[in-house]
N, C-alpha and C positions, 0 to 999 in steps of 0.2 A: 450477550447474543452471539451466535456463531455465524461467521460469514459462510456463504455457500461455496462449494468447490469451484475453482476457476473454470473447469470444463463446463459446468452447468451455466455459469455466467456467459461464457463464450457462445454457447448454443443459443441462449436467449438474445444476446447482444446482436448476433449476426442477422436476426430477423426484424430488427427494429429500425425505424427511420431515425434521422439525427436528433429530432426533438425527443423522441422516446428514449434514445440512448442517454441523453442528458438526464432525463428522469430516473433511469436505471442507476446511473452513477450517483445521483443525489440520494436515492433510496439506499444504495449500498453504503454510502458514507454514514447514513443514519444507523446502520447496523453495526458499526464499530462500537466496541465496548467503550464506555466513557473513560477518558483518560484523566486521572486526577490532576488538578491545576498544579499541584506541587511538583509534578513530573515535567511540566512544560517550562523547561529551563533553557538557558543558552546551550548547555551540554547536550540536550536532546533535540535541539532545533536543527532542521535540515537547511543547510546553506543553499543559496541560489534559487529559492522558490519565490515567486512573486507574492504568494500568500504565505502566511505562517504555517509551518508544518513541523510536527514533533513526532519522533519515533523512539520508543523505549522497549527494550527486551526484558522479559521476565523468564525465569527458568522454572518449568513445571516440575512436579514430583516425578514425572516420567523422564525428566532430563531433556525435554524438548524446549525450544524457544517459543514463547507466546508473546506476540508483539502488541503493545498498546500504541495507538497512533491517533492523531487528531490534526485538524486544520481549521482555520477560521473562515474558510471559503467552502461552500457546499459542494461544488463540482470537484474542486481540488481534493476535498475529503473523500469523494468517491474514487478518485484516481489512487489516493493513498490506500483506500480499502482494497482495490485491485492488487496493488503491490503486496500488501500484507497477506491477502488471500493466497498469493502464490507461494508463500513460505511459512504460513501459520502452523504452529505446533509440529515443527520438524526438528530433528536433531541439528545442533549447530554446525556440525561437519557437512551435513547435507545442504543446509542453507548457504554455507560458504561456497559450495560448488554449484549451486543452482544458477542457471542462466535466466535470471528474472526477466531481462529485456526480451528474450526469446519467448518466454511464456506470455508476455503482454502483446507480442506482435499481432495476434489475431484481432485484437481490439483496435488496431490502427489509430491509436490515440492522437498521433500528430496530424492525421487527416481530419479527425472529428473535432479536435479542440484547438484553441488558440495556442500559439507558442508560449504565451505567458503561463498557461495552465499546465504545460508539460515540461517546461524548461528545467524544473527541479527534479524530475523523475530520475535522471541518471545519478544525481547526487544522493537521492533517497536510496536507490539501489546500492550505491557504493557504501553508504553508511550501514545499511543492513548487512551487506556481505562482510565488511570490515569488522563489524561488531560480532558477527557469527564466527569469523576467523579467530578473533581474540578469545571467544568463549568456548571454542571446541576443545 
């Protein structure tokens, strides 16, 4: 399943109340491609998250990075999906240079979600950027 563009999500998100924003994040998390359990290892686990979060890059035939990701918590999985949507199917060099945090600012996640749900986001962003840097 393909995640919608971040710009489309932002437009929808801004018109929703808090409860519907939670629903949107949960639905978005459900749209992530299934991540095989074999990839959910210590090496792919994002540190510092209150929930378990895993992120794994694959390289497409076109040479872009396609991210597989998962979480064991529904809302956190939606946040993971937002992060992935910001860099999905882009060249490694572009991902390494992307200011993912800036792309997520319109969603104001720290206002909408508890700190437990967002505390691992900087670590997830760092892992994605470091991985892209290594693969470019």
